[in-house]
C-alpha positions in Angstrom: 9.3 -3.4 16.1 8.8 -1.0 13.2 7.3 2.5 13.6 6.2 5.0 11.1 5.3 8.4 12.7 4.2 11.5 11.0 5.2 10.0 7.6 3.5 11.0 4.4 3.3 9.3 1.0 2.4 11.6 -1.9 3.7 9.5 -4.7 1.4 7.4 -6.8 2.0 3.6 -7.0 1.0 1.8 -10.2 1.3 -1.9 -11.0 0.4 -3.1 -14.5 1.1 -6.3 -16.4 0.4 -10.0 -16.4 1.0 -12.2 -13.4 0.4 -15.9 -13.9 2.6 -17.4 -11.2 1.3 -18.4 -7.7 2.5 -15.0 -6.4 0.0 -12.4 -5.5 0.5 -8.7 -6.2 0.5 -7.1 -2.8 0.6 -3.3 -3.2 0.2 -0.6 -0.5 0.9 3.1 -0.2 3.4 2.4 2.6 4.0 -1.4 2.7 3.3 -4.1 0.0 3.3 -7.0 2.4 3.9 -6.6 6.2 5.2 -9.8 7.7 7.5 -8.6 10.5 6.7 -8.2 14.2 4.8 -5.3 15.8 4.2 -2.5 13.4 2.8 0.9 14.3 1.7 3.7 11.9 0.9 6.9 13.8 -0.1 10.3 12.4 0.6 9.1 8.8 -1.1 10.1 5.6 -1.3 8.5 2.2 -2.1 10.9 -0.7 -0.6 8.8 -3.4 -3.1 6.8 -5.5 -2.6 3.0 -5.5 -3.6 1.4 -8.8 -3.3 -2.2 -9.9 -4.3 -3.0 -13.5 -3.4 -6.6 -14.5 -4.5 -9.6 -16.5 -4.7 -13.2 -15.3 -3.8 -12.2 -11.8 -4.2 -14.5 -8.7 -5.5 -12.6 -5.6 -4.5 -9.0 -5.9 -4.2 -7.5 -2.4 -4.3 -3.7 -2.5 -4.5 -1.1 0.3 -3.9 2.6 1.0 -1.3 1.7 3.6 -0.7 -2.0 3.5 -1.5 -4.5 0.7 -1.4 -7.6 2.9 -0.8 -8.0 6.6 0.6 -11.4 7.4 2.7 -10.3 10.4 3.9 -12.3 13.4 3.0 -9.5 15.8 0.5 -6.7 16.3 -0.4 -4.0 13.8 -1.6 -0.6 15.0 -2.8 2.3 12.7 -3.4 5.4 14.9 -4.7 8.8 13.7 -3.9 8.2 10.1 -5.7 9.2 6.9 -5.9 7.8 3.5 -6.9 10.5 0.9 -5.9 8.6 -2.2 -7.9 6.5 -4.6 -7.3 2.8 -4.2 -8.2 1.0 -7.5 -8.0 -2.5 -8.9 -9.1 -3.2 -12.5 -8.4 -5.8 -15.1 -8.9 -9.6 -15.2 -8.3 -11.8 -12.2 -8.1 -15.5 -11.7 -9.1 -15.6 -8.0 -10.4 -13.4 -5.2 -9.6 -9.7 -4.9 -8.9 -7.9 -1.6 -9.1 -4.1 -1.7 -9.2 -1.7 1.3 -8.7 2.0 2.1 -6.1 1.0 4.7 -5.4 -2.8 4.4 -6.3 -5.0 1.5 -6.0 -8.4 3.3 -5.4 -9.3 6.9 -4.3 -12.9 7.0 -3.0 -13.4 10.5 -4.4 -14.2 13.9 -2.4 -11.4 15.6 -4.3 -8.3 16.6 -4.9 -5.3 14.3 -6.1 -2.0 15.6 -7.2 1.0 13.5 -8.2 3.9 15.7 -8.9 7.6 15.3 -8.3 7.3 11.5 -10.1 8.5 8.4 -10.5 7.3 4.8 -11.6 10.0 2.4 -10.2 8.3 -0.7 -12.3 6.2 -3.0 -11.9 2.4 -3.1 -12.9 1.1 -6.5 -13.0 -2.4 -8.0 -13.7 -2.7 -11.7 -12.9 -5.5 -14.1 -13.9 -9.1 -14.7 -13.0 -12.6 -13.8 -10.7 -14.3 -16.2 -12.5 -16.9 -18.3 -11.9 -20.3 -16.8 -11.0 -18.8 -13.4 -12.0 -20.5 -10.1 -15.7 -20.5 -9.5 -15.0 -19.5 -5.9 -13.7 -16.1 -6.9 -14.9 -13.4 -4.4 -14.5 -9.7 -4.1 -13.6 -8.2 -0.7 -13.8 -4.4 -0.8 -14.0 -2.1 2.2 -13.4 1.5 3.3 -10.8 0.4 5.9 -10.2 -3.3 5.4 -10.9 -5.6 2.4 -11.0 -8.8 4.4 -9.8 -10.5 7.5 -9.5 -14.2 6.5 -7.8 -15.9 9.5 -10.4 -17.7 11.6 -9.0 -16.2 14.8 -8.4 -12.7 13.5 -8.8 -9.9 16.0 -9.6 -6.6 14.3 -10.6 -3.5 16.2 -11.7 -0.4 14.3 -12.7 2.4 16.7 -13.4 6.1 16.4 -12.8 6.1 12.6 -14.6 7.8 9.7 -15.1 6.6 6.2 -16.0 9.6 4.1 -16.1 13.3 4.9 -18.9 15.2 6.7 -18.1 18.3 4.6 -18.5 16.4 1.3 -21.9 17.6 0.0 -21.4 15.5 -3.2 -20.9 12.3 -1.1 -17.9 11.2 -3.3 -15.2 11.1 -0.6 -14.7 7.7 0.9 -16.8 6.0 -1.7 -16.6 2.3 -2.0 -17.5 0.9 -5.4 -17.4 -2.7 -6.8 -18.8 -3.6 -10.1 
């Protein structure tokens, strides 16, 4: 069991370059890939921008807290906030998973996000690499890019994407294009 409580990331994380192997860049403000048992993040904040700019990259998985969740137990995110910009740009050879909290959830085990807030922008820009798989898809969300396991259980409750006090409507903005 791994716990993060009242933990704050203020450092920006940037990945650039060319990835042509079968590995996927998994980048998060707290955890790149989470594959242990039972993880809880409580009262945590991410203020460090997470940026991935690559070429010929298979399936980037980028999130404000966790790039990819492939764990063997439960994952709970409780009363946390992402204030950072989450960005993926460049050329990709396959699908992209981008989320304010989690880029990709690829496990049947339960994930709960409760009482949390995303005020950071989630932005996808760039293009598909010429000759890339025709099944390339873009999964972009304020909290979760995608849950791909057929039996995934995801509960998101009492959460906010954006900021009621933001009169310009730019906080929590999700952009793909």
